[in-house]
Each structure stands twice: as structure tokens, then as C-alpha cells.
C-alpha positions, 0 to 999 in steps of 0.5 A: 262347118269345121267338121264338114270341111274336115270331112271334105278334105280328108281324102287328100294326102297332105305334103306338110303339117303345121300349127298356125301361130297366133301372130303373123310373123311371130318368132315362136311359130312352128316351122312349116311352109310351101312354095309352088312355082314355075321353075325349080330355081325360083322355088328354091329361092323362096324356100331359102328366104323362108328358112332364113325367117322370111314370110310369104311376101319376102319369099314371093319377092325372091321367087319373082326376081329369080323367075325374071332371070330363068323364065324371062319370056313370062315375067320379070322386073320389066313387067308387072304383077298382081299379088293377093295376100292373106294375113291370118292375124288381121281382123276377120273381114280384112285378112285378104289384101290385093296389091295392084302392080299393073303397068301404066300407059305413058303420059304421051299415050293416046287411044289412036296410037295403034291406028296403023296396025288396024288401018294397014291390017298388020299382024298383032306382032307388028303392034307388040314389037318395040318401044311403043308397046311398053307400059311403065314397068310396075313390078318393083314398085308393087313388091316394094309396097307389099314388103313395106306393108307385110314384109319381114326380112330386110329388102336387100336380103331378098335379092341375094338368091337372084343376084347369085344365080345371075352371076354364077349362071343357070342352065338353059331349060328345055322350055326356055330353049324351045321358046327362044328358038321359035321366036321370030322377033327376038333376033330383030333386037340387038340386046336380046340377040346378044344375050340369047344367041351365039355369034352364029345367030343360033340360040344357046342350047338346052343345058348351056350355062347362061350368065347375066351380070347385067341383071345382077348389077341392076338388082344390086342397084335396086337392093341398095336403093329400094324402088328408087334404084329402078324408077330414078337414076341411071337404071331408069335412064337406061330403060327410057332410052331403050324404049325411045330408041328402039329399033322398031316402033320407038316409044315415048316413055319419060323419066317422069312416067317412071318416077310417077308410077304408084302401085296400089293396095286395093280391096279384094273382090270376093264372091260367094260359092256355096259355103266359100268366099272366092277372093281375087283381084279387082280392076284393072284385072278382070280375073277376080270378077269373072271367076266369081261371075262364072262360079256365081252362075254355076250355083244354079246347077248341081255340079256335085251330082254330075260326073267330072268332065262329063258332057253334061257338066262341061256344057254347063260350065262352058255356057257360064263362061260365055256369059261371064266373058261377055260381061267382062269384055264389055264392062271390065277396065281400069276402074280409076278411069271408067265406071265398072259395074262390079255388082254384076260380077258378084250379085247373086240375083243378077247371076241367077238371072244370067244362069236362066239363059243356060239351056242344059240341052243346047248351046246359046252360041255367042253370048250377049253382055247383060245389063248391069244391075245398077241405077245408072246407065253404062254403055261401052263399045266392043273393043279389040284386045288380043291378050296372048298367053304368057305370064307366070304364077306362084303360090306360097304359104309361110310358117305363120299361115301367111299366104301369097298368090301372085301372078306376074307378066311381061304380057306376050312371050318375051314382051316387047323384045326390048331388053335393057339392064339384063331384063325384058320390057313388057308389051302391056300397051297391047293389053289395051283395046287397039280400038278406042271406040266402036259404033259411036261408043267409047271402049271401056279398055281404050288407051288413055294416058296414065291408065292401067290396061285390063288384065285376065290375071286371076291370083285367087285365095279362097276362104271358108265361113270362118275366114280361114284360107282353104286354097290359093291358086292362079295360072298364066295363059292370057285371057284363058287364065280365068277359065283355067283357074275356075276349072281348077276351083270346081275340081277341088271344091265340087269334085273333091280332087286333090290339088295335083289331080285338079291341075292335071285334069284336061282343059276345056274352055270358051272365051266367046264362041269357039270351044277349045279342048286340050288336044291329046287328052281324054277331054277330046272324046267330048268333041262330038257330043258337044257339037251335037249341042251346038258348040263350035269345037277345036282341039288345041294345045293348051298351055296353062301353068297352074300352081296352087295349094290346098290348106286343110284345117283339122283339130291337130292343126293345118296341112298344106298340099301343093300341086304344080302344072306338068305342062310347064316346069313347075315344082312343089317344095317344102323346107 
């Protein structure tokens, strides 16, 4: 198997070379590492921590704290995240760990709290705006748990790069300026307006040196007091007050909600794909299961013999996506609250039967969810979960072979637009279904107090048959994340592409009926032949943010190759 892997990856040019140390975090390991993140400032923060002797978890914390400053539209300490971690020194069957940092519904939340949005036929952004949409923030708690379990450097040291940048300022990037200037909700909220706009009400331009001393002060409290500096005391009081006194749609977050939040260490959800094991997040994320479901169905077809991005291959992949998304939409939710039949997303027999529904000559149109292969009756109603694209993903390999694949979010761009302590608060409550029941059946992803909303975030780590990591990948993009990640995995594993080439490929995807082709790319030439197969096709601006690393194993050691999505501002950095 090792010789096959060496041959398979030999066509890819490596960016760095290292020998994996025998002990994770061992002081005598040969230096070599990589950070791939959505913003140069954040990637440099990760490299700074790695150079100081930190490991992948340490670097991930530093990266995310900076992303919350320079990319506030996507993620930050007012939101949540999922982290996949690979430890090469752990026992073979326990090398991948999933850390769940998903927000929770406040104790006062109910399944009908967005009824006015539905009954008055209001727009989605009427639900997003304000304190009602804010779930209990969870990022800090999750990072503290990951650091406790797997970190190396002192907690407070990881905050230094972000505090320094917040105090000294950073130049507004073209992407941040563009997103601020087009957002019609930010100016409605005083704290956000005061931060992002000048006295004339115009957004600060590209290149403007933006400082955030309030964020620096918040980070100092958390660096000094740990997670308690966020969930208890003055900062928590400010968060609760900002939510409950919001100018629009005030919420009902309490100090007890903050203090009672608990992150979770979960077992990774892994599914086979040819000779590999694809490991992702279990519920409340639907990402790990749905990626595995699509790939599991595709094992019934010989994708390797097909031309990449040909109508033959694209059609098959799209049909597998339809089936997997149908199962996901019906059954995936927080498994701590509802019965989620996870077997249907990884079971080879079930997925092979689902694959028989795929006709190579024509589209099935709208797919219907399958019947779970379990010995109990499970029935849920169809929900209403908008899931707008935002979020940020990064991948890190440290000098001891430890890996982090982490996706973080505040949900939609700029979250709830509620700003406090120098950071944006999430709008994760709208990642629940706005409908609690349909046709007399409860919706799996309905709102319940203390429940975590379903996510599509898909931080992924892929292992070979020796339990060695060969790939880390993930992306932002709402419920399109699953398709972005799956397509990239196929590009690398089936079609022998390098990481950058795989990420650069034009996107195609479907989450139900309509097929989206990335506009102004070569994939649009498939519009006509796909329509002839019965697909509804639209050409759209598709804004993924894929950041990944391939790990190449050979007799000399291990080589790392990174790729950053050119659709955003990502970079690949090594020390």
C-alpha cells in the first residue's frame, strides 16, 4: 500500500519536507510545518506560534483570534467552530479527534420564536438581524478544551499576535471593504456603524489602518482568565446586555446560558473511500456524514476512468449529491437531542443501494430521502433552514506531524450585526429550521433550548490504510461547503491533482434540484449537455474558501503541499 501511495502522490510538487517525530510535541523533532488560512495576517500568526515551539492546536488558536479581527464577516470569538485534530502519536484507531464548538440555543429559545418571519412572509435578513438570532457563543470554550487536551504553549502566549495587531491596526483588505460597503444591515447597528464607517457614514476604504483596542482588551481578559474571562464576569455581562438590548429583535440570552456552555470532544465520523478513510465532524455538523455519503455512493462508479469535469463525471457526482443532501436535510441534527441514523451516511450496503438510483443518462430531478437502515422507526418533517454562505477554514500541519483542520463561523456575513467587545456576535439561531414541524411531523433541526443548530461545516482529515494522515481540507460556503470539499477530495484522490490545482477547479454542485455552475469558468460549457440530461442549470458566482494540505509519505520522510483558494485572500505559509 505504501508503494501505491508514493506512486500516486509522486506527481505533486512538495512545498516542504520533514521527518515525523516519534512523539507528538517532542522537543527533538525536525522542524517543518505549514499554515494555510484565509488571510495573510492570520497565517503569519500561526507561523509565529509554530516558530515559538507551539503545535498545530496552539497555532490554530492564534490563527482564529486574528481571523476574528481581520475577517470579522466570517468568524470570530462571538461565533463557533469545529476542529478536527490528528495526533500521530496516539493509538492507531484514535488518532483523529473531533472538537465540537457549536453554539447553543439560549434557555429561553422556543421552536416558534421565528413565527413572525414565516407568517408575515418577511425576508431572511429580518430573522438574521439583532439579538434574537444570537446563539450562545462557543468558540473560546472549544479552543480552551482543545488546548487543554492537545496544546503545548501557555494559553496566554497564543493571544499575543492578535492583541498586537488589534492595537497597532491592520490595513482594510479589498474583500473586507467590499463586504462592508454592500451590507445594508451593518449601518443599522450603532456599534458596528461606529467601527466600520466614518463620521459621514461611508465605509473606511481599502488600505485604511483600522485599529480595534476594544477587541485587544477583550482578548487580554480571556488570555489572563482563560475561558472564564469570556463566559463569566464583565465581558459576559456586556455580551448578554448587547443581545438583550439590541436595536432590532432583542434576544433573551442570560448569564446562566453563558456560564453553562460546554464544548464537547466527540468521536470523528469516518467513512471509507477506496483505500482511504475520510474523517469529518459528526452531528451537530452534517458535514462529515454527508461528505462520506456522497463519496460512498460514488464508489459504485469508476470516476478514475472518466475525464475530470466531463459531463459524464459531473452528472454522476451531481446525482450522488442530490441523494446525500436529501438524507442530510431530513435526518441530520443535534444527536444529543434527536435520533440521528448515522449508519445511513457511512453504511456501504445502504449507499450502494442509493447509488442504484443514479441513471448515467438522465437526472432524477428532486431526490427523496431514503429509509434509514436501522431497526427502529424514524420520521421527521421537512424543515426550513436557509444557511447563507460565510465562514472561514484553515489547515495546519506542525513540525511533529500533528494536524488541525478547522472551520469557524458567525453564520451569515457579519452574523447578527450585533457588535460588542470589538467583535461580531453570531446569528446561529437561523441555522435551525425556522419551522418546528411540517405535515404533523417534528423537524429534526427544530429549535429547542440548549440544542446546537445543524451545520454544514466539513473540516476533514483523510487517512490511508496505515492510519497516516494524507490530506486536510475544508471550506466556508453555507450548505455548499459539503459539495466544495467533496469535489476537492475527488480531484486529489481520483484525478491525481495537486492541492492548488484541485482547489482551482471550477465548481459545480447541487443541493437539491437546481445545479449551480461557477460562472465565467470552463465548467459553464456543460450547461447545455447537463440540461439535455434533465438538470435545471444556473450559472452563479460561487465563492468557496478551500484551504488544504496534502501529506506525502515516502521513504525519506513526509512532504507537505498546501493550496489556498484564490476566490478569497488565502495564503500558504511555511516557517
